[in-house]
KOLGU-4560 file (N, C-alpha, C; in nm, 3 decimals, padded with zeros to 5 digits):
<recs>
<n_xx: -07.048 n_yy: 03.599 n_zz: -03.720 ca_xx: -06.985 ca_yy: 03.675 ca_zz: -03.618 c_xx: -07.063 c_yy: 03.800 c_zz: -03.582 mol: A seq: 1 type: MET>
<n_xx: -07.123 n_yy: 03.858 n_zz: -03.675 ca_xx: -07.198 ca_yy: 03.979 ca_zz: -03.648 c_xx: -07.319 c_yy: 03.953 c_zz: -03.561 mol: A seq: 2 type: SER>
<n_xx: -07.380 n_yy: 03.833 n_zz: -03.569 ca_xx: -07.496 ca_yy: 03.804 ca_zz: -03.485 c_xx: -07.455 c_yy: 03.789 c_zz: -03.339 mol: A seq: 3 type: SER>
<n_xx: -07.341 n_yy: 03.727 n_zz: -03.309 ca_xx: -07.297 ca_yy: 03.715 ca_zz: -03.170 c_xx: -07.257 c_yy: 03.851 c_zz: -03.114 mol: A seq: 4 type: SER>
<n_xx: -07.208 n_yy: 03.937 n_zz: -03.200 ca_xx: -07.171 ca_yy: 04.071 ca_zz: -03.158 c_xx: -07.296 c_yy: 04.150 c_zz: -03.119 mol: A seq: 5 type: ASN>
<n_xx: -07.407 n_yy: 04.130 n_zz: -03.192 ca_xx: -07.533 ca_yy: 04.197 ca_zz: -03.159 c_xx: -07.587 c_yy: 04.148 c_zz: -03.025 mol: A seq: 6 type: LYS>
<n_xx: -07.579 n_yy: 04.017 n_zz: -03.000 ca_xx: -07.631 ca_yy: 03.962 ca_zz: -02.875 c_xx: -07.551 c_yy: 04.015 c_zz: -02.755 mol: A seq: 7 type: GLU>
<n_xx: -07.422 n_yy: 04.018 n_zz: -02.764 ca_xx: -07.343 ca_yy: 04.067 ca_zz: -02.653 c_xx: -07.364 c_yy: 04.216 c_zz: -02.635 mol: A seq: 8 type: SER>
<n_xx: -07.391 n_yy: 04.288 n_zz: -02.742 ca_xx: -07.417 ca_yy: 04.431 ca_zz: -02.732 c_xx: -07.549 c_yy: 04.456 c_zz: -02.661 mol: A seq: 9 type: ALA>
<n_xx: -07.648 n_yy: 04.369 n_zz: -02.677 ca_xx: -07.777 ca_yy: 04.389 ca_zz: -02.611 c_xx: -07.769 c_yy: 04.358 c_zz: -02.462 mol: A seq: 10 type: SER>
<n_xx: -07.670 n_yy: 04.280 n_zz: -02.419 ca_xx: -07.652 ca_yy: 04.249 ca_zz: -02.278 c_xx: -07.590 c_yy: 04.366 c_zz: -02.201 mol: A seq: 11 type: ASP>
<n_xx: -07.532 n_yy: 04.458 n_zz: -02.272 ca_xx: -07.467 ca_yy: 04.572 ca_zz: -02.207 c_xx: -07.570 c_yy: 04.673 c_zz: -02.161 mol: A seq: 12 type: LEU>
<n_xx: -07.547 n_yy: 04.732 n_zz: -02.049 ca_xx: -07.632 ca_yy: 04.841 ca_zz: -02.000 c_xx: -07.550 c_yy: 04.967 c_zz: -02.011 mol: A seq: 13 type: ILE>
<n_xx: -07.596 n_yy: 05.054 n_zz: -02.094 ca_xx: -07.524 ca_yy: 05.179 ca_zz: -02.117 c_xx: -07.558 c_yy: 05.277 c_zz: -02.004 mol: A seq: 14 type: ARG>
<n_xx: -07.471 n_yy: 05.372 n_zz: -01.976 ca_xx: -07.492 ca_yy: 05.471 ca_zz: -01.870 c_xx: -07.618 c_yy: 05.550 c_zz: -01.893 mol: A seq: 15 type: ALA>
<n_xx: -07.651 n_yy: 05.579 n_zz: -02.020 ca_xx: -07.773 ca_yy: 05.656 ca_zz: -02.048 c_xx: -07.899 c_yy: 05.577 c_zz: -02.016 mol: A seq: 16 type: LYS>
<n_xx: -07.888 n_yy: 05.441 n_zz: -02.014 ca_xx: -08.004 ca_yy: 05.357 ca_zz: -01.984 c_xx: -08.011 c_yy: 05.317 c_zz: -01.837 mol: A seq: 17 type: ASP>
<n_xx: -07.911 n_yy: 05.350 n_zz: -01.758 ca_xx: -07.907 ca_yy: 05.307 ca_zz: -01.618 c_xx: -08.018 c_yy: 05.371 c_zz: -01.535 mol: A seq: 18 type: ALA>
<n_xx: -08.065 n_yy: 05.489 n_zz: -01.572 ca_xx: -08.171 ca_yy: 05.555 ca_zz: -01.498 c_xx: -08.303 c_yy: 05.480 c_zz: -01.506 mol: A seq: 19 type: GLY>
<n_xx: -08.318 n_yy: 05.392 n_zz: -01.604 ca_xx: -08.442 ca_yy: 05.316 ca_zz: -01.618 c_xx: -08.450 c_yy: 05.198 c_zz: -01.522 mol: A seq: 20 type: LEU>
<n_xx: -08.338 n_yy: 05.163 n_zz: -01.461 ca_xx: -08.335 ca_yy: 05.049 ca_zz: -01.370 c_xx: -08.382 c_yy: 05.090 c_zz: -01.231 mol: A seq: 21 type: LEU>
<n_xx: -08.449 n_yy: 04.998 n_zz: -01.164 ca_xx: -08.486 ca_yy: 05.021 ca_zz: -01.024 c_xx: -08.364 c_yy: 04.992 c_zz: -00.936 mol: A seq: 22 type: ASP>
<n_xx: -08.343 n_yy: 05.074 n_zz: -00.837 ca_xx: -08.234 ca_yy: 05.050 ca_zz: -00.742 c_xx: -08.293 c_yy: 04.978 c_zz: -00.623 mol: A seq: 23 type: ILE>
<n_xx: -08.239 n_yy: 04.863 n_zz: -00.595 ca_xx: -08.290 ca_yy: 04.783 ca_zz: -00.485 c_xx: -08.208 c_yy: 04.809 c_zz: -00.361 mol: A seq: 24 type: TRP>
<n_xx: -08.276 n_yy: 04.835 n_zz: -00.254 ca_xx: -08.208 ca_yy: 04.851 ca_zz: -00.125 c_xx: -08.202 c_yy: 04.715 c_zz: -00.058 mol: A seq: 25 type: ALA>
<n_xx: -08.093 n_yy: 04.688 n_zz: 00.009 ca_xx: -08.082 ca_yy: 04.562 ca_zz: 00.081 c_xx: -08.176 c_yy: 04.565 c_zz: 00.202 mol: A seq: 26 type: LEU>
<n_xx: -08.241 n_yy: 04.453 n_zz: 00.229 ca_xx: -08.331 ca_yy: 04.452 ca_zz: 00.346 c_xx: -08.250 c_yy: 04.458 c_zz: 00.475 mol: A seq: 27 type: PRO>
<n_xx: -08.311 n_yy: 04.515 n_zz: 00.577 ca_xx: -08.246 ca_yy: 04.524 ca_zz: 00.707 c_xx: -08.281 c_yy: 04.400 c_zz: 00.788 mol: A seq: 28 type: SER>
<n_xx: -08.180 n_yy: 04.340 n_zz: 00.847 ca_xx: -08.202 ca_yy: 04.222 ca_zz: 00.931 c_xx: -08.196 c_yy: 04.257 c_zz: 01.079 mol: A seq: 29 type: PHE>
<n_xx: -08.186 n_yy: 04.384 n_zz: 01.109 ca_xx: -08.185 ca_yy: 04.428 ca_zz: 01.248 c_xx: -08.325 c_yy: 04.414 c_zz: 01.305 mol: A seq: 30 type: ASP>
<n_xx: -08.336 n_yy: 04.384 n_zz: 01.435 ca_xx: -08.470 ca_yy: 04.378 ca_zz: 01.495 c_xx: -08.536 c_yy: 04.515 c_zz: 01.489 mol: A seq: 31 type: PRO>
<n_xx: -08.665 n_yy: 04.512 n_zz: 01.467 ca_xx: -08.739 ca_yy: 04.638 ca_zz: 01.456 c_xx: -08.748 c_yy: 04.703 c_zz: 01.594 mol: A seq: 32 type: HIS>
<n_xx: -08.703 n_yy: 04.825 n_zz: 01.602 ca_xx: -08.705 ca_yy: 04.899 ca_zz: 01.729 c_xx: -08.792 c_yy: 05.022 c_zz: 01.708 mol: A seq: 33 type: VAL>
<n_xx: -08.890 n_yy: 05.035 n_zz: 01.796 ca_xx: -08.977 ca_yy: 05.153 ca_zz: 01.789 c_xx: -08.896 c_yy: 05.275 c_zz: 01.829 mol: A seq: 34 type: GLU>
<n_xx: -08.905 n_yy: 05.382 n_zz: 01.754 ca_xx: -08.834 ca_yy: 05.503 ca_zz: 01.796 c_xx: -08.898 c_yy: 05.557 c_zz: 01.924 mol: A seq: 35 type: PRO>
<n_xx: -08.812 n_yy: 05.599 n_zz: 02.016 ca_xx: -08.862 ca_yy: 05.650 ca_zz: 02.143 c_xx: -08.928 c_yy: 05.785 c_zz: 02.119 mol: A seq: 36 type: GLU>
<n_xx: -09.049 n_yy: 05.802 n_zz: 02.170 ca_xx: -09.113 ca_yy: 05.933 ca_zz: 02.152 c_xx: -09.036 c_yy: 06.040 c_zz: 02.229 mol: A seq: 37 type: PRO>
<n_xx: -09.032 n_yy: 06.156 n_zz: 02.173 ca_xx: -08.962 ca_yy: 06.264 ca_zz: 02.240 c_xx: -09.039 c_yy: 06.302 c_zz: 02.366 mol: A seq: 38 type: GLU>
<n_xx: -08.967 n_yy: 06.316 n_zz: 02.478 ca_xx: -09.037 ca_yy: 06.351 ca_zz: 02.601 c_xx: -09.099 c_yy: 06.490 c_zz: 02.589 mol: A seq: 39 type: PRO>
<n_xx: -09.215 n_yy: 06.498 n_zz: 02.651 ca_xx: -09.282 ca_yy: 06.628 ca_zz: 02.650 c_xx: -09.203 c_yy: 06.724 c_zz: 02.737 mol: A seq: 40 type: GLU>
<n_xx: -09.194 n_yy: 06.847 n_zz: 02.694 ca_xx: -09.119 ca_yy: 06.942 ca_zz: 02.778 c_xx: -09.186 c_yy: 06.956 c_zz: 02.914 mol: A seq: 41 type: PRO>
<n_xx: -09.104 n_yy: 06.948 n_zz: 03.015 ca_xx: -09.157 ca_yy: 06.957 ca_zz: 03.151 c_xx: -09.200 c_yy: 07.100 c_zz: 03.180 mol: A seq: 42 type: GLU>
<n_xx: -09.311 n_yy: 07.108 n_zz: 03.247 ca_xx: -09.361 ca_yy: 07.239 ca_zz: 03.285 c_xx: -09.276 c_yy: 07.290 c_zz: 03.400 mol: A seq: 43 type: HIS>
<n_xx: -09.210 n_yy: 07.397 n_zz: 03.378 ca_xx: -09.123 ca_yy: 07.453 ca_zz: 03.482 c_xx: -09.203 c_yy: 07.553 c_zz: 03.563 mol: A seq: 44 type: VAL>
<n_xx: -09.218 n_yy: 07.519 n_zz: 03.690 ca_xx: -09.289 ca_yy: 07.612 ca_zz: 03.778 c_xx: -09.198 c_yy: 07.731 c_zz: 03.805 mol: A seq: 45 type: ASP>
<n_xx: -09.260 n_yy: 07.842 n_zz: 03.814 ca_xx: -09.183 ca_yy: 07.961 ca_zz: 03.848 c_xx: -09.132 c_yy: 07.944 c_zz: 03.991 mol: A seq: 46 type: GLU>
<n_xx: -09.005 n_yy: 07.967 n_zz: 04.014 ca_xx: -08.954 ca_yy: 07.950 ca_zz: 04.151 c_xx: -09.025 c_yy: 08.045 c_zz: 04.246 mol: A seq: 47 type: PRO>
<n_xx: -09.051 n_yy: 07.990 n_zz: 04.363 ca_xx: -09.117 ca_yy: 08.073 ca_zz: 04.463 c_xx: -09.026 c_yy: 08.190 c_zz: 04.497 mol: A seq: 48 type: ALA>
<n_xx: -09.086 n_yy: 08.301 n_zz: 04.512 ca_xx: -09.005 ca_yy: 08.419 ca_zz: 04.543 c_xx: -08.944 c_yy: 08.403 c_zz: 04.681 mol: A seq: 49 type: GLU>
<n_xx: -08.816 n_yy: 08.428 n_zz: 04.687 ca_xx: -08.748 ca_yy: 08.416 ca_zz: 04.815 c_xx: -08.769 c_yy: 08.543 c_zz: 04.896 mol: A seq: 50 type: MET>
<n_xx: -08.780 n_yy: 08.519 n_zz: 05.022 ca_xx: -08.798 ca_yy: 08.632 ca_zz: 05.111 c_xx: -08.664 c_yy: 08.702 c_zz: 05.128 mol: A seq: 51 type: GLU>
<n_xx: -08.665 n_yy: 08.828 n_zz: 05.106 ca_xx: -08.542 ca_yy: 08.905 ca_zz: 05.123 c_xx: -08.517 c_yy: 08.925 c_zz: 05.272 mol: A seq: 52 type: GLU>
<n_xx: -08.401 n_yy: 08.882 n_zz: 05.317 ca_xx: -08.365 ca_yy: 08.897 ca_zz: 05.458 c_xx: -08.249 c_yy: 08.995 c_zz: 05.464 mol: A seq: 53 type: VAL>
<n_xx: -08.265 n_yy: 09.098 n_zz: 05.539 ca_xx: -08.153 ca_yy: 09.193 ca_zz: 05.551 c_xx: -08.030 c_yy: 09.124 c_zz: 05.611 mol: A seq: 54 type: PRO>
<n_xx: -07.914 n_yy: 09.164 n_zz: 05.564 ca_xx: -07.791 ca_yy: 09.102 ca_zz: 05.611 c_xx: -07.771 c_yy: 09.116 c_zz: 05.761 mol: A seq: 55 type: LEU>
<n_xx: -07.826 n_yy: 09.219 n_zz: 05.819 ca_xx: -07.808 ca_yy: 09.238 ca_zz: 05.963 c_xx: -07.876 c_yy: 09.126 c_zz: 06.041 mol: A seq: 56 type: GLU>
<n_xx: -07.983 n_yy: 09.066 n_zz: 05.984 ca_xx: -08.057 ca_yy: 08.962 ca_zz: 06.056 c_xx: -07.990 c_yy: 08.825 c_zz: 06.044 mol: A seq: 57 type: GLU>
<n_xx: -07.906 n_yy: 08.805 n_zz: 05.944 ca_xx: -07.838 ca_yy: 08.677 ca_zz: 05.925 c_xx: -07.720 c_yy: 08.671 c_zz: 06.020 mol: A seq: 58 type: VAL>
<n_xx: -07.722 n_yy: 08.571 n_zz: 06.106 ca_xx: -07.615 ca_yy: 08.558 ca_zz: 06.204 c_xx: -07.527 c_yy: 08.438 c_zz: 06.166 mol: A seq: 59 type: GLN>
<n_xx: -07.397 n_yy: 08.452 n_zz: 06.175 ca_xx: -07.309 ca_yy: 08.338 ca_zz: 06.149 c_xx: -07.324 c_yy: 08.233 c_zz: 06.258 mol: A seq: 60 type: PRO>
<n_xx: -07.286 n_yy: 08.110 n_zz: 06.226 ca_xx: -07.294 ca_yy: 08.003 ca_zz: 06.325 c_xx: -07.197 c_yy: 08.030 c_zz: 06.439 mol: A seq: 61 type: LEU>
<n_xx: -07.241 n_yy: 07.995 n_zz: 06.556 ca_xx: -07.151 ca_yy: 08.008 ca_zz: 06.671 c_xx: -07.060 c_yy: 07.885 c_zz: 06.674 mol: A seq: 62 type: THR>
<n_xx: -06.956 n_yy: 07.893 n_zz: 06.751 ca_xx: -06.862 ca_yy: 07.781 ca_zz: 06.763 c_xx: -06.934 c_yy: 07.657 c_zz: 06.816 mol: A seq: 63 type: LEU>
<n_xx: -07.026 n_yy: 07.676 n_zz: 06.910 ca_xx: -07.099 ca_yy: 07.563 ca_zz: 06.968 c_xx: -07.189 c_yy: 07.497 c_zz: 06.862 mol: A seq: 64 type: GLU>
<n_xx: -07.258 n_yy: 07.579 n_zz: 06.780 ca_xx: -07.345 ca_yy: 07.524 ca_zz: 06.676 c_xx: -07.264 c_yy: 07.449 c_zz: 06.571 mol: A seq: 65 type: GLU>
<n_xx: -07.152 n_yy: 07.505 n_zz: 06.532 ca_xx: -07.066 ca_yy: 07.442 ca_zz: 06.433 c_xx: -07.010 c_yy: 07.310 c_zz: 06.486 mol: A seq: 66 type: LEU>
<n_xx: -06.966 n_yy: 07.309 n_zz: 06.610 ca_xx: -06.913 ca_yy: 07.188 ca_zz: 06.671 c_xx: -07.022 c_yy: 07.082 c_zz: 06.685 mol: A seq: 67 type: GLU>
<n_xx: -07.144 n_yy: 07.124 n_zz: 06.716 ca_xx: -07.256 ca_yy: 07.031 ca_zz: 06.727 c_xx: -07.286 c_yy: 06.965 c_zz: 06.592 mol: A seq: 68 type: SER>
<n_xx: -07.285 n_yy: 07.044 n_zz: 06.485 ca_xx: -07.309 ca_yy: 06.989 ca_zz: 06.350 c_xx: -07.199 c_yy: 06.890 c_zz: 06.314 mol: A seq: 69 type: ILE>
<n_xx: -07.073 n_yy: 06.926 n_zz: 06.342 ca_xx: -06.960 ca_yy: 06.839 ca_zz: 06.311 c_xx: -06.970 c_yy: 06.707 c_zz: 06.388 mol: A seq: 70 type: ARG>
<n_xx: -07.005 n_yy: 06.715 n_zz: 06.517 ca_xx: -07.014 ca_yy: 06.595 ca_zz: 06.601 c_xx: -07.127 c_yy: 06.504 c_zz: 06.553 mol: A seq: 71 type: GLN>
<n_xx: -07.242 n_yy: 06.561 n_zz: 06.516 ca_xx: -07.354 ca_yy: 06.481 ca_zz: 06.466 c_xx: -07.315 c_yy: 06.410 c_zz: 06.337 mol: A seq: 72 type: GLU>
<n_xx: -07.245 n_yy: 06.479 n_zz: 06.248 ca_xx: -07.202 ca_yy: 06.417 ca_zz: 06.123 c_xx: -07.102 c_yy: 06.305 c_zz: 06.150 mol: A seq: 73 type: ALA>
<n_xx: -07.009 n_yy: 06.327 n_zz: 06.243 ca_xx: -06.911 ca_yy: 06.224 ca_zz: 06.277 c_xx: -06.980 c_yy: 06.102 c_zz: 06.336 mol: A seq: 74 type: TRP>
<n_xx: -07.076 n_yy: 06.124 n_zz: 06.427 ca_xx: -07.149 ca_yy: 06.012 ca_zz: 06.488 c_xx: -07.226 c_yy: 05.933 c_zz: 06.383 mol: A seq: 75 type: ASN>
<n_xx: -07.289 n_yy: 06.004 n_zz: 06.290 ca_xx: -07.366 ca_yy: 05.938 ca_zz: 06.185 c_xx: -07.274 c_yy: 05.853 c_zz: 06.097 mol: A seq: 76 type: GLU>
<n_xx: -07.159 n_yy: 05.908 n_zz: 06.059 ca_xx: -07.063 ca_yy: 05.834 ca_zz: 05.978 c_xx: -07.008 c_yy: 05.713 c_zz: 06.052 mol: A seq: 77 type: GLY>
<n_xx: -06.980 n_yy: 05.730 n_zz: 06.180 ca_xx: -06.928 ca_yy: 05.620 ca_zz: 06.261 c_xx: -07.030 c_yy: 05.507 c_zz: 06.268 mol: A seq: 78 type: PHE>
<n_xx: -07.158 n_yy: 05.542 n_zz: 06.293 ca_xx: -07.263 ca_yy: 05.440 ca_zz: 06.305 c_xx: -07.281 c_yy: 05.367 c_zz: 06.172 mol: A seq: 79 type: ALA>
<n_xx: -07.277 n_yy: 05.440 n_zz: 06.061 ca_xx: -07.293 ca_yy: 05.378 ca_zz: 05.930 c_xx: -07.176 c_yy: 05.283 c_zz: 05.902 mol: A seq: 80 type: THR>
<n_xx: -07.054 n_yy: 05.328 n_zz: 05.929 ca_xx: -06.936 ca_yy: 05.243 ca_zz: 05.908 c_xx: -06.938 c_yy: 05.119 c_zz: 05.995 mol: A seq: 81 type: GLY>
<n_xx: -06.981 n_yy: 05.135 n_zz: 06.119 ca_xx: -06.987 ca_yy: 05.022 ca_zz: 06.211 c_xx: -07.086 c_yy: 04.918 c_zz: 06.160 mol: A seq: 82 type: GLU>
<n_xx: -07.203 n_yy: 04.965 n_zz: 06.115 ca_xx: -07.307 ca_yy: 04.874 ca_zz: 06.066 c_xx: -07.260 c_yy: 04.801 c_zz: 05.940 mol: A seq: 83 type: LYS>
<n_xx: -07.199 n_yy: 04.875 n_zz: 05.845 ca_xx: -07.153 ca_yy: 04.814 ca_zz: 05.721 c_xx: -07.038 c_yy: 04.717 c_zz: 05.746 mol: A seq: 84 type: GLU>
<n_xx: -06.948 n_yy: 04.753 n_zz: 05.837 ca_xx: -06.837 ca_yy: 04.664 ca_zz: 05.871 c_xx: -06.886 c_yy: 04.536 c_zz: 05.937 mol: A seq: 85 type: GLY>
<n_xx: -06.982 n_yy: 04.547 n_zz: 06.026 ca_xx: -07.038 ca_yy: 04.430 ca_zz: 06.093 c_xx: -07.105 c_yy: 04.339 c_zz: 05.991 mol: A seq: 86 type: PHE>
<n_xx: -07.179 n_yy: 04.398 n_zz: 05.898 ca_xx: -07.251 ca_yy: 04.321 ca_zz: 05.796 c_xx: -07.152 c_yy: 04.249 c_zz: 05.704 mol: A seq: 87 type: HIS>
<n_xx: -07.047 n_yy: 04.319 n_zz: 05.659 ca_xx: -06.951 ca_yy: 04.256 ca_zz: 05.568 c_xx: -06.874 c_yy: 04.144 c_zz: 05.639 mol: A seq: 88 type: SER>
<n_xx: -06.846 n_yy: 04.161 n_zz: 05.769 ca_xx: -06.777 ca_yy: 04.056 ca_zz: 05.844 c_xx: -06.867 c_yy: 03.934 c_zz: 05.857 mol: A seq: 89 type: THR>
<n_xx: -06.995 n_yy: 03.954 n_zz: 05.881 ca_xx: -07.088 ca_yy: 03.842 ca_zz: 05.889 c_xx: -07.091 c_yy: 03.765 c_zz: 05.758 mol: A seq: 90 type: GLN>
<n_xx: -07.092 n_yy: 03.835 n_zz: 05.645 ca_xx: -07.093 ca_yy: 03.769 ca_zz: 05.514 c_xx: -06.966 c_yy: 03.688 c_zz: 05.492 mol: A seq: 91 type: LEU>
<n_xx: -06.850 n_yy: 03.743 n_zz: 05.530 ca_xx: -06.723 ca_yy: 03.671 ca_zz: 05.515 c_xx: -06.723 c_yy: 03.544 c_zz: 05.598 mol: A seq: 92 type: LYS>
<n_xx: -06.771 n_yy: 03.553 n_zz: 05.721 ca_xx: -06.772 ca_yy: 03.436 ca_zz: 05.810 c_xx: -06.863 c_yy: 03.329 c_zz: 05.752 mol: A seq: 93 type: VAL>
<n_xx: -06.978 n_yy: 03.367 n_zz: 05.699 ca_xx: -07.070 ca_yy: 03.269 ca_zz: 05.640 c_xx: -07.009 c_yy: 03.203 c_zz: 05.518 mol: A seq: 94 type: ARG>
<n_xx: -06.934 n_yy: 03.278 n_zz: 05.437 ca_xx: -06.872 ca_yy: 03.221 ca_zz: 05.318 c_xx: -06.761 c_yy: 03.124 c_zz: 05.355 mol: A seq: 95 type: GLN>
<n_xx: -06.686 n_yy: 03.154 n_zz: 05.459 ca_xx: -06.575 ca_yy: 03.068 ca_zz: 05.501 c_xx: -06.625 c_yy: 02.943 c_zz: 05.573 mol: A seq: 96 type: GLU>
<n_xx: -06.744 n_yy: 02.947 n_zz: 05.631 ca_xx: -06.796 ca_yy: 02.834 ca_zz: 05.707 c_xx: -06.845 c_yy: 02.723 c_zz: 05.617 mol: A seq: 97 type: ALA>
</recs>
């Protein structure tokens, strides 16, 4: 009985002996991905110095100028909507045919 007790005792790993063991890391099965290099800091140009304009020289928009800008924007939006609507209708007709 004492011989089997010795054999089982030798199979034990004591805490004081655990430091002698190699710790195995599990292999990674993820695809190898190259780390993205850090972007180089962009060279920031010094902003061009703005010309100082006295407030007396700055004139507000006149009613005619403001109305002209509004009308141009409305016309541009109308033309874009008309073109996109025409195109989408053509696609619907082709799909139904």
